[in-house]
N, C-alpha and C positions, 0 to 999 in steps of 0.2 A: 721412914718406914714404909712399907708397901704392903698393899692388901690385893689379895685376888682370891676368886672363888672356884678355881678349876681344880679338881681332883683332891686327894686325900693331903698332901701336903702343899697344896695348892700350888698356882703355875709358875710362881717362882720356886719353891721348894723343888718341885718335879724337874725344873730346867737345870736347877743348879746341881741336882743329884746325878742328871744324865751327864751333863759337862764334865762333873768329877770324876763320874765313872768311864766316859770316853776317854780321857787324861789318864786314867790309873791312880788318880791321887786318894788317899785317905782324906777324912774329915781334919785330922792333927794337919797335917802335909798344906792342905788348902788353907786352914787357917793360918798357920804360919806364913805362908806365901802371901797371905792378904791382910796380916795383921790384925787379925780377929780372932776371938776364941772359938775354941772346937765345939764348946756348948752352943752358943751362938747360933753356929752354923747348923748343928744338929738339930736346933729348934726351928730354925728357919724351914731346913729341908721337910720336917715333919708339920710344918704348919702352925706353930705353936706360936711364933714370934715373927714379926715383920721386920725385914733389916732396914737401916738408914739408906739413903740415896747415897752417902758417901761410902758406906758398906758393900752396897752395888757396883759402885764405881772400882771400888778395889778388886772386888771379886772379878769383876770385868776385865780388868788389868791383868788379873793373874791369866787368865784365858787369852789374851790377847785379841779381845772382842769389845763391842760396844756393849753399854748396860741392856739395848734393845732386844739381846740375846737372850737375857733371864727373862724375857715375857714372851718369848716366841712360843706361839703354840702349833698343832700341828699345821701342816700346809695349807697357807691362806686360801681361804676361798675368794671365788671373783667378787662376792659382796659380802661385807663384813657388816652386822647390825652392832652397833654400841649403846647400851642400855644403861640408864642411871642405875646406879647400886650394883652392877656387875662389871664395873671398870677397877682396874687397879688405881691405887692413889699412892702416888710417890712423894714422900716427904724432904724437905730440904734439912740442913744440919738445924739441929736443936727444935726440928717441928716447926721453924718458921713458918713453912707456908706447905701444903697438900695440893699437890696438882694431880687432879683427877685426868688419867691416859684416857683420850677420845679414841686412838687408832690403835689398830692391832700392831703387835712388836714384830714388824718386817724388816726394821733396819733401815728403810727408806725416806720415810716421813714420820715425823711425830707431833700431833696436836695433843695439847694438855690445857685443861681448864683450870685457872686458877683463880681463887678467892682470896682478896686480902681485907683484914679488919684493918680500923684507923690504926694509924702507925706501925703497921707491921711490912717490912720489906723481905723480898725471897732471899736475902743474903747479906751479911753485915757489912760486906764489899763488895764492888762493881769486881766481876771476873768475867773473862772471855774464854771462848771455846772455838774451835774451828767447825762453824755451820754458818748457815744463811737462818736467819730469825725475822719472823712478823708476828707482832701481838697485836690483837683486836679487842678494843675494849667493849662488852656487852653491857654492862651498867656501872654506874660511879665516873669516878675520875681517878686516872692512874698517872703517876709519875715515872717515868722512864728516864734513868739516869744512864747517858750513853757517851763514853769519852769525856766525862766530867762536865757534861751539861745535861741539865735539867729538862725533859720536855714533858708536859701538861697533854696528856687525851682525853678527851670526854666518850663518852658513850657513843659509837658507830666508828670512831677514828681509829686510825689502826699506824703502826710505825714497822718499818722492815730495814734491817743493816744488815751488816756484816759482823757476826757474833765473835768474831776476834776483837772487837773493841770491847774493852772491858764494860760491863752493863749490869744492872740489876732493877727490879720493877719494885716501886714503894707506892703506899698508900699514904698521903700526907692530908686526905681529906677526914671531915667527921663522919663519912657512911662508907658502908663496905663496897669494895670494887670487884666484880666479876669482869674476867677477861680471858681469851684464848690465845694460846702461846704455838705456834707452829714453827719445827725447825728441821732443817734438812742440810746433810744428814744427822740424824740423832745424836745427842753428845752421849760420848761413853763416860 
């Protein structure tokens, strides 16, 4: 799921409506192409519900765009201030993690803040995507599974890698872990 505070339908809802209108698609046509219900899309456009990350990916694929396009605001200013409580939240499958989106949706760079409770992981299985990625641990201990090898990172440490290598982030400790993930280009 994703949250946003812009406009009546929210940033995602407004962008979805605009993209759909530009392509001349009805709610039903878009829903069919994306493999989701028209009711869900209507609720997203009106800001009643937030879509999952997998739904966002399906919608972006229909438009031939990256997920970032669903977060694009009016032309970006030279300076963008990102404040807690005003940022979109991206949820992974089954709500396994809520990434707080730190950067604007300009499609060039994405910085996400993640928090994992003990035993949580960003996904059930490692997966790859065509990007470059860097994870920086703010607090706690983060296990980064990368190409079948587990790397333990502590606060202040970072890992940078080619995201095509299957990977996931996991909290194998007894304490919460907070980390930043930078991805360029953002994952569709």
